[in-house]
KEROVEX-390732 format. One line per 8 residues: their letters; for each residue x, y, z of N, C-alpha, C. Coordinates in steps of 0.05 Angstrom, whole numbers, plus 32768, in hexadecimal, padded with zeros to 4 digits. Example, Ala and Ser with C-alpha at 12.3 -4.5 7.8 and 13.67 -1.06 7.14 Angstrom:
as> 8108,7F8E,809C,80F6,7FA6,809C,8108,7FBE,809C  8101,7FD3,808E,8111,7FEB,808F,8102,8001,809D
This chain:
lqhlysie> 7D34,805F,7F33,7D42,804F,7F46,7D33,8036,7F49  7D42,801C,7F42,7D33,8001,7F43,7D31,7FF8,7F60  7D46,7FFA,7F6F,7D44,7FF0,7F8C,7D54,8002,7F9C  7D4B,8005,7FB5,7D58,8015,7FCA,7D5D,8003,7FE1  7D75,7FFC,7FE7,7D7E,7FE9,7FFC,7D85,7FFB,8012  7D76,7FF8,802B,7D7A,8009,8042,7D7B,7FF7,8059  7D93,7FFC,8069,7D9B,7FEF,8080,7D9C,8003,8096  7D8E,7FFF,80AD,7D8F,800F,80C5,7DA6,8008,80D4
klvidtpq> 7DAD,7FF3,80DB,7DC4,7FEA,80EA,7DCA,7FCC,80E6  7DE4,7FC9,80DD,7DED,7FAA,80DA,7E07,7FA7,80E8  7E09,7F94,80FB,7E1F,7F8D,810A,7E27,7F6E,8100  7E40,7F6B,80FA,7E48,7F53,80F1,7E61,7F4A,8103  7E61,7F34,8110,7E75,7F2D,8121,7E83,7F13,8113  7E9D,7F18,8112,7EB3,7F00,810B,7EAA,7EF8,80EB  7EA4,7F09,80D8,7EA1,7EFF,80C0,7EB9,7EF6,80B1  7EB8,7EE5,809E,7ED0,7EDC,808E,7EC7,7EDC,8071
vwlknssp> 7ED7,7EEB,8061,7ED3,7EED,8044,7EEC,7EE3,8036  7EE6,7ED3,8020,7EF9,7EC8,800D,7EF6,7ED2,7FF1  7F0C,7EDD,7FE7,7F0D,7EE8,7FCC,7F20,7ED5,7FBA  7F18,7ECA,7FA2,7F28,7EBD,7F92,7F3D,7ECF,7F83  7F57,7EC7,7F85,7F69,7ED9,7F77,7F81,7EC9,7F72  7F91,7ECF,7F5D,7FA6,7EC1,7F55,7FC2,7ED1,7F57  7FBE,7EEA,7F5D,7FD7,7EFE,7F5D,7FD4,7F0A,7F78  7FED,7F15,7F80,7FEF,7F24,7F9A,7FDB,7F3C,7F9A
pslidiys> 7FCC,7F41,7FB0,7FB7,7F52,7FB0,7FC0,7F6E,7FB9  7FB4,7F84,7FAF,7FB9,7F9D,7FB8,7F9F,7FA9,7FC9  7FA2,7FBC,7FD9,7F89,7FC6,7FE6,7F74,7FCD,7FD5  7F7D,7FDD,7FC1,7F66,7FE4,7FAD,7F59,7FCF,7F9F  7F6A,7FB8,7F98,7F5E,7FA2,7F8A,7F49,7F97,7F9D  7F51,7F90,7FB4,7F3B,7F83,7FC8,7F24,7F96,7FCC  7F27,7FB2,7FCF,7F11,7FC4,7FD2,7F00,7FC3,7FB9  7F0A,7FC2,7FA0,7EF9,7FC2,7F89,7EEA,7FA9,7F86
rlasflpp> 7EF6,7F92,7F8E,7EE7,7F77,7F8C,7ED0,7F79,7FA1  7ED7,7F81,7FBA,7EC1,7F82,7FCC,7EA9,7F94,7FC5  7EB0,7FAA,7FB7,7E9D,7FBF,7FAD,7E8B,7FB1,7F98  7E94,7F9E,7F8C,7E83,7F8F,7F75,7E6C,7F7F,7F83  7E6E,7F7B,7F9D,7E55,7F70,7FAC,7E3E,7F83,7FB2  7E44,7FA0,7FAE,7E31,7FB2,7FB2,7E18,7FB0,7FA0  7E02,7FBC,7FA4,7DEB,7FB9,7F92,7DF1,7FC7,7F76  7DE5,7FBA,7F62,7DEC,7FC0,7F47,7DE4,7FDD,7F40
dgsgleik> 7DED,7FE8,7F27,7DE5,8000,7F1D,7DC3,8001,7F1C  7DBA,801A,7F23,7D9E,801F,7F22,7D93,8018,7F3D  7DA2,800F,7F52,7D9B,800A,7F6E,7DA7,801F,7F80  7D99,8024,7F97,7DA6,8037,7FAC,7DAC,8026,7FC5  7DBF,802F,7FD3,7DCA,8021,7FED,7DCD,8039,8002  7DC1,8030,8019,7DC5,8042,802F,7DC8,8031,8049  7DDB,8037,8059,7DE0,8029,8072,7DE6,803E,8088  7DD3,803F,809B,7DD7,8054,80AF,7DF0,804A,80C2
rlqidngs> 7DF3,8032,80C5,7E07,8028,80D7,7E12,800B,80D2  7E2A,8008,80CC,7E36,7FED,80C7,7E4D,7FE8,80DA  7E4E,7FD1,80E6,7E64,7FCA,80FB,7E6B,7FB0,80F5  7E86,7FAC,80ED,7E92,7F93,80EA,7EA8,7F8E,8100  7EA7,7F77,810F,7EBA,7F72,8124,7EC7,7F59,811F  7EE3,7F59,8122,7EF3,7F41,811F,7EF0,7F33,8108  7EF0,7F41,80F0,7EEC,7F33,80D7,7F04,7F28,80CB  7F03,7F19,80B6,7F1C,7F11,80A8,7F16,7F10,8089
lkngnqpg> 7F2B,7F14,8079,7F29,7F18,805B,7F42,7F09,8050  7F3B,7EF6,8040,7F50,7EE4,8032,7F4D,7EE9,8014  7F65,7EED,8005,7F65,7EF0,7FEB,7F74,7EDA,7FDA  7F66,7EC8,7FD0,7F76,7EAF,7FC7,7F89,7EA1,7FDC  7FA0,7E9C,7FD4,7FB3,7E8E,7FE6,7FC4,7EA3,7FF5  7FBE,7EBD,7FEF,7FD1,7ED3,7FFA,7FC9,7ED5,801C  7FDC,7EE0,802A,7FD7,7EE5,8045,7FC0,7EF8,8046  7FAB,7EF3,8058,7F94,7F03,805C,7F95,7F17,8071
yhalhiql> 7F80,7F27,8073,7F7E,7F3A,8089,7F6B,7F2E,809E  7F72,7F34,80B9,7F63,7F27,80CE,7F61,7F3F,80E2  7F50,7F3C,80F7,7F49,7F4F,810D,7F3E,7F68,80FE  7F2C,7F65,80EA,7F22,7F7A,80DA,7F0A,7F87,80EA  7F0D,7FA0,80EE,7EF7,7FAE,80FC,7EEF,7FC8,80EB  7ED9,7FC9,80E6,7ECC,7FDF,80D3,7EB4,7FED,80E3  7EB5,8008,80E2,7E9E,8018,80EA,7E96,802A,80D3  7E7D,8028,80CA,7E72,8038,80B3,7E5B,8044,80BB
tglqdkna> 7E58,805E,80BA,7E3F,806B,80C1,7E37,807F,80AA  7E1C,807F,80A6,7E13,8095,8094,7E17,808F,8075  7E18,8077,806F,7E1D,8070,8053,7E04,8073,8041  7E08,8084,802D,7DF0,808A,801B,7DFB,808F,7FFE  7DFA,807E,7FEB,7E04,8081,7FD1,7DF3,8097,7FC4  7DFE,809F,7FAB,7DEE,80B6,7FA0,7DD3,80AD,7F94  7DCE,8094,7F8F,7DB2,808B,7F86,7DA0,808B,7F9C  7DAA,8082,7FB5,7D98,8085,7FCC,7D93,80A2,7FD2
agargtdf> 7DA5,80B3,7FD2,7DA1,80CF,7FD7,7D8C,80DA,7FC7  7D8F,80D5,7FAD,7D7D,80DF,7F98,7D60,80D5,7F9E  7D5E,80BD,7FA6,7D43,80B1,7FAA,7D38,80BE,7FC4  7D47,80C2,7FD8,7D3E,80D1,7FEF,7D3A,80EE,7FEC  7D44,80FA,7FD7,7D42,8117,7FD4,7D55,8126,7FE6  7D6A,811B,7FEF,7D7B,8126,8005,7D97,812D,7FF8  7DA6,813E,8002,7DC0,8145,7FF8,7DD3,8131,8003  7DE4,8128,7FF1,7DFA,8113,7FF7,7E0D,811D,800E
kpaqlslt> 7E11,810C,8022,7E27,8111,8037,7E3B,80FB,8035  7E56,80FE,8038,7E67,80E9,803A,7E61,80D8,8050  7E65,80BE,804F,7E66,80AD,8064,7E7E,80AD,8076  7E7E,80A5,8090,7E95,80A4,80A1,7E9F,8086,80A1  7EB9,8081,809C,7EC2,8065,809D,7EDA,8065,80AE  7EDC,804F,80C0,7EF3,804B,80D3,7EFA,802C,80D0  7F12,8026,80C9,7F1A,800B,80C2,7F34,8005,80CF  7F37,7FEE,80DA,7F51,7FE4,80E4,7F53,7FC6,80DB
ahrgqsti> 7F6D,7FBE,80D6,7F6D,7F9E,80CF,7F8A,7F99,80D1  7F91,7F7F,80D2,7FAC,7F75,80D6,7FB1,7F5E,80BE  7FC8,7F60,80B6,7FD2,7F4C,80A3,7FEE,7F3F,80AC  7FF0,7F2B,80B8,800A,7F22,80C4,800F,7F35,80DA  8028,7F41,80DD,802D,7F54,80EE,8029,7F71,80E5  801C,7F73,80CD,8018,7F8F,80C2,7FFE,7F97,80CA  7FF9,7FB1,80CD,7FE0,7FBB,80D4,7FD5,7FD3,80C4  7FBD,7FD4,80BF,7FB4,7FE9,80AB,7F9B,7FFA,80BB
afqgllns> 7F9E,8014,80BB,7F87,8023,80C6,7F7D,803A,80B2  7F62,803C,80B0,7F57,8053,80A2,7F43,8062,80AF  7F44,807B,80AE,7F2F,808D,80B9,7F26,80A2,80A3  7F0D,80A0,809C,7F08,80B6,8089,7EEC,80B3,807E  7EE9,80BA,8064,7ECD,80BC,8059,7ECC,80AB,8042  7EB3,80A5,8037,7EAC,8099,8020,7E9B,80AD,800E  7EA1,80B2,7FF5,7E93,80C5,7FE5,7E79,80B6,7FD8  7E6A,80C2,7FC4,7E54,80BA,7FBA,7E59,80A1,7FA9
dleptgtl> 7E72,809B,7FA0,7E78,8086,7F91,7E87,8070,7FA3  7E85,8073,7FBE,7E8F,8062,7FCF,7EB0,805E,7FD0  7EBB,8076,7FCA,7ED7,8078,7FC8,7EE4,8086,7FDF  7EFA,807A,7FED,7F03,8085,8006,7F14,809C,8002  7F13,80AF,8018,7F25,80C3,801A,7F2A,80C8,8038  7F45,80C7,8041,7F48,80CB,805E,7F64,80C4,8065  7F6B,80BE,807F,7F83,80B8,8089,7F89,8099,808B  7F9F,8092,807E,7FA6,8077,807D,7FC0,8071,808C
slqnlepa> 7FC1,805C,809B,7FDA,8053,80A9,7FE0,8038,80A2  7FF7,8033,8097,8000,8016,8091,8019,8013,80A4  801B,7FFE,80B5,8032,7FFA,80C7,803D,7FE0,80C5  8055,7FDC,80CB,8063,7FC2,80CB,8060,7FB3,80B0  8060,7FBE,809A,805E,7FB4,8081,8077,7FA1,807B  8072,7F8A,806E,8087,7F78,8064,8091,7F83,804B  80AA,7F7F,8045,80B4,7F88,802B,80A6,7F83,8012  809A,7F6B,8010,808B,7F62,7FF8,8072,7F72,7FF5
qlqpylpp> 8067,7F7D,800F,804D,7F8C,800D,8051,7FA8,8000  806B,7FB0,8003,8071,7FCE,7FF9,807B,7FCB,7FDB  8082,7FB4,7FD1,808D,7FB4,7FB8,807C,7FBE,7FA0  8060,7FBA,7FA0,8053,7FC6,7F8B,8053,7FE6,7F8B  805F,7FF2,7F9F,805C,800F,7FA2,8079,801C,7F9B  808B,800C,7F9A,80A8,8014,7F90,80AA,801D,7F75  80B7,8032,7F6F,80BA,803B,7F52,80C2,8023,7F3D  80B8,8023,7F27,80BE,800B,7F14,80D9,8013,7F05
vanlrltr> 80ED,8019,7F15,8108,8020,7F07,811F,8012,7F15  8131,8009,7F07,814A,7FFA,7F11,8141,7FE2,7F20  8128,7FD4,7F1D,8121,7FBF,7F29,8126,7FC0,7F48  811A,7FD5,7F54,811F,7FD9,7F70,8110,7FC3,7F80  811E,7FB9,7F95,8112,7FA7,7FA7,8118,7FA9,7FC2  8105,7FAD,7FD3,810A,7FAE,7FF0,810A,7F91,7FFB  8123,7F89,8004,8126,7F6E,800B,8125,7F68,8028  8128,7F7C,8039,8126,7F79,8053,811D,7F94,8062
gkvgltgt> 810E,7F91,8079,8107,7FA9,8087,80EB,7FA9,808E  80E4,7FBB,809F,80C7,7FC1,80A7,80C1,7FDC,80A0  80A9,7FE1,8096,80A3,7FF8,8088,8087,8003,8093  8085,801F,809A,806D,802B,80A0,8067,8042,808F  804C,8048,808A,8045,805B,807A,802A,8067,8083  802C,8082,8087,8011,808F,8090,800D,80A8,807B  7FF7,80AF,8073,7FF0,80C6,8065,7FD3,80C7,805D  7FCE,80DA,804A,7FB0,80DF,8041,7FAB,80CF,802A
lltqlqrs> 7F96,80BF,802A,7F8E,80AE,8016,7F79,80BB,8004  7F80,80BE,7FED,7F6C,80CA,7FD7,7F64,80B7,7FC2  7F4F,80B9,7FB9,7F47,80A9,7FA0,7F47,80BA,7F86  7F58,80B1,7F74,7F5E,80C2,7F5E,7F4F,80B5,7F46  7F3D,80C3,7F39,7F2F,80B9,7F22,7F3C,80BA,7F0B  7F37,80A6,7EF8,7F46,80A4,7EDD,7F30,809F,7EC9  7F34,80AF,7EB1,7F1F,80AC,7E9B,7F20,8091,7E90  7F08,8084,7E8E,7F08,8068,7E84,7F19,8051,7E91
kppvwkit> 7F22,8059,7EAB,7F32,8047,7EB8,7F28,8044,7ED5  7F30,802E,7EE3,7F26,802B,7F01,7F34,8042,7F0E  7F28,804B,7F24,7F38,8060,7F34,7F50,8053,7F41  7F63,8063,7F4A,7F7B,805D,7F58,7F7A,806A,7F71  7F89,8060,7F84,7F8D,806C,7F9E,7FA9,807C,7F9E  7FAA,808F,7FAC,7FC3,80A0,7FAE,7FC5,80A9,7FCC  7FDD,80A5,7FD6,7FE4,80AE,7FF2,7FF5,80C6,7FF0  7FEC,80DB,7FFD,7FFA,80F4,7FFB,8002,8100,8017
dsrlqasd> 8016,8111,8017,801E,811F,8030,8023,810A,8045  8031,80F1,803C,8035,80DD,804E,8052,80DD,805B  8054,80CC,806C,806F,80C7,807A,8074,80A8,8078  808B,80A3,806E,8095,8089,8066,80AD,8083,807A  80AF,806D,8089,80C3,8067,809B,80C9,8047,8097  80E3,8042,8092,80EE,8026,8090,8103,8024,80A2  8105,800D,80B0,811A,8004,80C5,8126,7FEB,80BE  813F,7FEA,80C3,8151,7FD0,80BC,8149,7FC8,809F
fslhsgns> 814E,7FDB,808D,8146,7FD3,8072,8160,7FCF,805E  8155,7FC1,8048,816C,7FBB,8036,815F,7FBF,801B  8169,7FD0,8008,815E,7FD7,7FEF,8170,7FCB,7FD6  8165,7FBA,7FC8,8175,7FAF,7FB1,816F,7FBC,7F96  817E,7FBD,7F82,8179,7FC1,7F69,817C,7FA7,7F57  8167,7F99,7F51,816C,7F7F,7F47,8172,7F6E,7F5D  8189,7F60,7F57,8197,7F4F,7F6F,81AF,7F5C,7F7B  81B2,7F73,7F74,81C9,7F84,7F7F,81C2,7F97,7F98
plvdgrel> 81D0,7F90,7FAD,81C9,7FA5,7FC5,81CD,7FC2,7FBB  81BB,7FD3,7FC4,81BD,7FEE,7FBB,81C1,8002,7FD4  81B1,7FFC,7FEC,81B7,8009,8003,81AB,7FF9,801B  81B7,7FF9,802F,81B0,7FEE,804A,81AD,8004,805C  819C,8000,8073,819B,8017,8086,818B,800F,809D  818E,801C,80B5,8181,8018,80CD,8164,8024,80CA  8165,803C,80BE,814A,804B,80BF,814A,8061,80A8  8132,8060,8099,812D,8071,8085,8113,8080,8087
igrecnv> 8112,809D,8087,80FB,80AA,808A,80F7,80BA,8074  80DE,80BB,8068,80D7,80CE,8053,80BE,80DD,805B  80BC,80F8,8056,80A6,8107,805E,809B,8113,8046  8084,811B,8046,8073,8127,802F,8076,8117,8016  8075,80FA,801A,8076,80EB,8002,805B,80E8,7FF7  805A,80E1,7FDA,8042,80DC,7FCD,8047,80C0,7FC2  8034,80AE,7FC3,8034,8091,7FBA,8020,808E,7FA7
């Protein structure tokens, strides 16, 4: 192990982070790019407690996240655990943030590769925010409505590819929605509820 970075307690108030980007971001894109700021391979990282209050995150010219609150306890990557001669234990992570009228909340764990698993809640999503998750068939587009999604977030590993996030056992709810196929209306409705969905 070349270096061991150890932080007992870190409290950051009102931080602002800007990421350069030219395309609409997804949560996993932003997470992956923030992870690139972590210590390089061959180094270990442990944080006993990290608290971020009222932060903001901007990605290029895209709408950013604000009112970001993070609580992280017991973070120790596998390199740090090996250097300490201790068994690895997942870290506890709690996160809330807003993007326009939308809200995101996560409560769960980070594994030895700093990949999240836990309960995810996305509320008051705008149609454009849901578009990347619609099936790539018949050119489906959600053109109107408010969407909420809650479920279990899992990190799914892929051989020789970046990991992807999967939401299972979820509940999807859309209100006052309009779904189009291309430019043709497909279905309008006051409320749509889906249970046991996988995204």
